[in-house]
C-alpha positions as CSV (number, residue, x, y, z in Angstrom):
1,M,-24.1,187.4,140.8
2,A,-21.5,184.1,141.0
3,V,-20.2,185.3,138.0
4,T,-20.4,189.2,139.2
5,A,-18.2,187.6,142.4
6,V,-15.9,186.2,140.1
7,A,-15.3,189.1,137.4
8,S,-14.9,191.6,141.3
9,A,-12.2,189.1,142.9
10,V,-10.4,189.7,139.5
11,G,-10.6,192.9,140.0
12,L,-9.4,192.8,143.6
13,A,-6.3,191.8,142.1
14,V,-5.3,193.3,139.3
15,D,-6.8,197.0,140.2
16,D,-4.8,198.7,143.2
17,R,-7.4,201.3,143.5
18,V,-8.8,202.4,147.0
19,L,-12.0,204.3,147.6
20,V,-13.0,205.5,150.8
21,G,-10.8,203.4,152.7
22,A,-11.4,200.1,150.8
23,P,-10.2,198.4,147.1
24,I,-12.0,199.9,145.0
25,W,-13.9,196.3,143.6
26,F,-14.5,195.2,147.1
27,K,-17.8,196.9,147.6
28,P,-19.2,195.0,144.1
29,F,-17.5,191.9,145.2
30,K,-19.5,191.7,148.1
31,F,-22.7,192.6,147.2
32,A,-21.9,189.3,144.6
33,V,-21.8,187.6,147.6
34,S,-24.6,188.9,149.6
35,F,-26.6,188.6,146.6
36,V,-25.7,185.4,145.1
37,A,-26.7,183.8,148.7
38,Y,-30.3,186.1,149.1
39,C,-31.7,184.6,145.7
40,L,-30.5,180.7,146.6
41,S,-32.6,181.2,149.8
42,L,-35.5,183.0,148.4
43,A,-35.7,180.5,145.2
44,W,-35.7,177.4,147.7
45,M,-38.1,178.9,149.6
46,L,-41.1,179.9,146.5
47,S,-40.2,176.4,146.1
48,L,-42.4,174.9,149.3
49,L,-45.2,177.1,148.7
50,P,-48.4,175.1,148.0
51,R,-50.3,178.0,146.7
52,G,-49.4,182.0,145.1
53,R,-46.8,180.2,143.2
54,R,-47.8,182.8,140.5
55,V,-47.7,185.6,142.5
56,G,-44.4,183.7,144.5
57,W,-42.4,183.8,141.0
58,W,-42.8,187.7,140.2
59,A,-41.8,188.8,143.9
60,G,-38.9,186.4,142.5
61,T,-38.5,188.2,139.5
62,V,-39.2,191.5,140.7
63,V,-35.9,190.6,143.1
64,V,-33.1,189.6,140.1
65,L,-34.0,192.4,138.3
66,T,-33.6,195.1,140.7
67,G,-30.8,193.1,141.8
68,L,-29.5,193.2,139.0
69,V,-30.1,197.4,138.2
70,E,-28.1,197.9,141.7
71,M,-25.1,195.5,140.5
72,V,-24.9,197.5,136.9
73,I,-24.7,200.6,138.7
74,I,-22.7,200.1,141.8
75,I,-20.3,198.4,138.5
76,G,-20.6,201.5,136.9
77,Q,-18.9,203.4,139.2
78,V,-16.6,201.5,139.8
79,I,-15.4,201.2,136.2
80,R,-15.5,205.4,137.0
81,G,-13.7,205.4,140.0
82,K,-16.5,207.1,141.9
83,R,-18.4,205.5,144.6
84,S,-21.7,204.6,144.3
85,H,-23.3,205.0,147.7
86,F,-24.5,208.5,148.8
87,N,-22.9,210.3,145.8
88,R,-24.6,213.8,145.2
89,E,-21.4,215.4,143.0
90,T,-23.0,216.0,139.9
91,P,-26.2,215.2,138.7
92,F,-25.4,211.7,137.1
93,D,-23.8,210.6,140.2
94,E,-27.0,211.8,142.1
95,A,-29.7,210.3,140.1
96,L,-27.9,206.7,140.2
97,F,-27.8,207.1,143.5
98,S,-31.3,208.0,143.6
99,A,-32.1,205.1,140.7
100,M,-30.6,202.5,143.7
101,G,-33.1,204.0,146.2
102,V,-35.4,202.9,144.0
103,T,-34.6,199.5,142.8
104,V,-33.8,199.1,147.3
105,V,-37.7,199.7,147.7
106,V,-39.1,198.1,145.2
107,L,-36.7,194.7,146.7
108,W,-37.9,195.6,149.8
109,A,-41.6,195.4,148.7
110,A,-41.1,192.1,146.6
111,T,-39.2,190.5,149.8
112,L,-42.2,191.5,151.8
113,V,-44.8,189.9,149.8
114,I,-42.6,186.6,149.4
115,A,-42.9,186.7,153.0
116,V,-46.2,187.2,153.5
117,L,-47.3,184.1,150.9
118,L,-44.5,182.4,153.6
119,L,-46.8,183.5,157.0
120,R,-49.8,182.0,155.0
121,A,-48.2,178.7,154.1
122,R,-49.1,175.3,155.3
123,I,-45.6,173.2,155.2
124,A,-45.9,170.0,157.5
125,D,-42.4,170.4,159.3
126,R,-43.8,173.5,161.9
127,A,-39.6,174.3,162.8
128,A,-38.7,174.5,159.3
129,A,-42.4,176.6,158.7
130,W,-40.7,179.0,161.5
131,A,-36.9,179.1,160.5
132,M,-38.1,180.2,157.0
133,R,-41.0,183.3,158.9
134,S,-38.5,184.1,161.1
135,G,-35.9,184.3,158.4
136,V,-37.7,186.5,155.8
137,V,-38.7,188.9,158.4
138,L,-35.1,189.2,160.3
139,A,-34.2,189.9,156.8
140,L,-36.9,192.6,155.9
141,A,-35.8,193.9,159.2
142,G,-31.8,193.5,158.5
143,A,-32.5,195.8,155.1
144,A,-35.0,198.6,156.3
145,V,-31.5,199.0,158.1
146,G,-29.6,200.6,155.2
147,F,-32.3,203.4,154.7
148,L,-30.7,204.6,157.9
149,M,-27.9,205.1,156.0
150,T,-28.9,207.4,153.7
151,R,-29.7,210.3,157.3
152,P,-27.8,212.8,156.4
153,A,-24.7,212.3,158.6
154,P,-22.6,215.3,160.9
155,G,-21.9,218.2,158.7
156,Q,-23.5,217.4,155.8
157,R,-26.5,219.0,154.1
158,R,-28.8,218.2,151.6
159,G,-28.6,219.8,148.2
160,V,-25.5,221.1,149.2
161,S,-23.0,218.1,150.3
162,E,-21.3,216.2,147.2
163,V,-21.9,213.0,150.0
164,V,-24.5,212.8,151.7
165,G,-25.7,209.5,154.5
166,A,-23.3,207.5,155.7
167,H,-22.4,203.6,157.0
168,S,-20.7,205.1,160.1
169,V,-22.4,206.4,162.8
170,G,-20.1,209.1,165.0
171,V,-16.9,209.3,162.6
172,P,-16.1,210.0,159.4
173,D,-16.7,207.1,156.6
174,G,-13.1,205.4,155.4
175,G,-11.4,205.3,158.4
176,P,-10.2,202.6,160.6
177,S,-12.0,199.6,160.1
178,M,-11.9,195.5,161.0
179,P,-10.1,193.4,157.8
180,L,-12.2,191.5,155.6
181,T,-15.9,193.0,156.9
182,G,-14.6,196.9,156.5
183,W,-16.2,197.7,159.0
184,S,-15.2,200.8,161.6
185,T,-13.4,199.9,164.8
186,T,-13.3,203.4,165.8
187,G,-17.5,204.3,165.6
188,G,-21.2,202.4,165.4
189,D,-21.6,200.8,161.6
190,L,-25.0,200.3,160.5
191,R,-23.3,197.7,157.8
192,I,-23.7,195.1,161.0
193,P,-27.0,195.4,161.4
194,H,-28.0,195.1,158.0
195,F,-25.6,192.3,158.0
196,V,-26.5,190.4,160.7
197,G,-30.4,190.9,159.6
198,M,-30.4,190.0,155.6
199,H,-28.0,186.6,156.6
200,A,-31.0,185.0,159.1
201,L,-32.5,183.9,155.6
202,Q,-29.8,181.8,155.3
203,L,-28.6,181.1,158.8
204,L,-32.2,180.4,160.4
205,P,-33.1,177.3,157.4
206,L,-29.5,176.0,157.7
207,L,-30.1,175.2,161.9
208,V,-33.0,173.7,160.6
209,M,-31.0,171.3,158.3
210,L,-28.9,170.6,161.5
211,L,-31.2,169.8,163.8
212,A,-32.4,167.2,160.6
213,A,-29.9,165.6,160.2
214,L,-28.8,165.0,163.7
215,A,-31.8,163.8,164.7
216,P,-31.2,160.0,163.7
217,R,-28.7,160.4,166.2
218,Y,-29.8,162.0,169.3
219,A,-33.0,161.0,170.1
220,R,-34.2,164.3,171.6
221,L,-33.9,165.8,168.2
222,A,-36.5,163.0,166.6
223,D,-39.4,164.8,168.4
224,A,-41.1,167.6,166.4
225,R,-42.2,169.9,169.3
226,V,-38.1,169.3,170.6
227,R,-37.1,170.7,166.9
228,L,-39.9,173.6,166.7
229,R,-38.5,174.8,170.4
230,L,-34.7,175.0,169.5
231,V,-35.1,177.0,166.2
232,L,-37.9,179.1,168.2
233,V,-35.1,179.9,170.7
234,A,-33.2,180.7,168.2
235,A,-35.7,182.8,166.4
236,G,-36.0,185.1,169.1
237,T,-31.9,185.0,170.6
238,Y,-31.0,186.1,166.9
239,A,-34.3,189.1,167.3
240,A,-32.1,190.0,170.6
241,A,-28.8,189.6,169.0
242,F,-29.9,192.0,165.8
243,A,-31.3,194.5,167.7
244,L,-28.3,194.6,170.3
245,V,-26.2,195.4,167.2
246,L,-28.4,197.7,165.8
247,W,-28.9,199.5,169.3
248,Q,-25.3,199.9,169.7
249,A,-23.9,201.2,166.0
250,L,-27.0,203.8,166.4
251,R,-25.2,204.7,169.4
252,G,-22.0,205.3,167.9
253,Q,-20.2,202.6,169.3
254,P,-18.0,200.0,167.5
255,L,-18.5,196.5,167.6
256,V,-15.2,195.1,169.1
257,H,-14.9,198.3,171.7
258,P,-18.4,197.7,173.7
259,D,-20.0,199.1,176.9
260,G,-20.2,198.3,180.2
261,V,-24.2,198.2,179.3
262,T,-23.6,196.6,175.8
263,S,-21.8,193.7,177.2
264,A,-24.5,192.7,180.1
265,A,-27.0,193.4,177.4
266,A,-25.2,190.7,175.2
267,G,-24.7,188.3,178.6
268,I,-28.5,188.4,179.1
269,I,-29.4,187.6,175.4
270,V,-26.3,184.5,175.9
271,L,-28.3,183.6,179.2
272,A,-32.0,184.0,177.9
273,A,-30.9,181.6,175.0
274,A,-28.7,179.0,177.2
275,A,-32.1,178.4,179.4
276,G,-34.4,178.7,176.1
277,T,-31.9,175.7,174.8
278,Y,-31.9,173.7,178.2
279,V,-36.1,173.9,177.9
280,S,-36.0,172.8,174.8
281,L,-33.9,169.4,174.5
282,R,-36.3,168.5,177.6
283,Q,-38.5,165.5,176.4
284,P,-41.8,165.5,175.8
285,R,-43.9,162.6,177.8
286,T,-45.5,162.5,174.5
287,P,-43.1,161.9,171.8
288,V,-44.6,163.4,168.4
289,P,-43.5,161.5,165.3
290,D,-42.1,163.3,162.8
291,P,-44.2,163.9,159.5
292,P,-43.8,160.6,157.0
293,V,-40.7,161.6,155.4
294,A,-37.1,160.6,156.3
295,A,-34.9,162.8,158.7
296,A,-32.7,163.9,157.0
297,G,-35.0,164.7,154.1
298,A,-37.4,166.5,156.0
299,L,-37.0,169.6,154.3
300,A,-37.3,168.2,149.9
301,P,-39.9,170.9,148.6
302,K,-42.4,167.5,147.9
303,D,-42.1,166.5,151.9
304,L,-42.6,169.5,153.2
305,V,-46.1,171.5,151.6
306,R,-49.0,169.6,151.7
């Protein structure tokens, strides 16, 4: 996927074709970068499993193979100058999109297996354990948003329309969009909650790494219970933010133009996060020592698994 990202970046530079309002190589570039982050995160989490390693190996292998099939189809359609998603223009295009749908379902199921293994795993650092568990559950929710995109948009009919499904809600795909992301600025966009949910898999474990790195300098963070509470607050805040952007997209509302109700909900989430952080940072009366590992290296696989 890293090689594919580089090749797609070259395509962006030398191929000036545009498809559905975006450079034609932008989709494979985004997917390749996303798969790099996704697979690295899952590989690291699988290395922490004390039990079920064989099942985890098979689940990880399924993720790799399904991701590879999906990227082959996406790049093949780019070379042909055709859209890969929602394309039912010809029986061949429809068969390719149907194959992508199967790979997504299988990939989601394999990730679910990994989530179950992580939920059952006994990991010494509870903050790291809950960051991984929350991250993979939110990633599953974010991936499931992709299934909403396959519903017929207004004016589309299965078996009749050449395109069935859309990223945008309330407006056609390919309209005015945000730079870099390509998210719609005139309507809802289901790619936003899809992105937010999927990348909890990286952001929540990164928070644990940051807290572990700061622990030697800040006494409160040296307490395992404080770090656990901060992670739980972060996971709850992240889940609320995911639900908010999903609700906003389904109402056909662009991210950059929220209405009063959306803004009020966002404000409540921010206030709740601030209050939770304040309470979490209160020093317990009886500090709980860390597991017998160095704080900066608290996330090493051999130290986390008991």
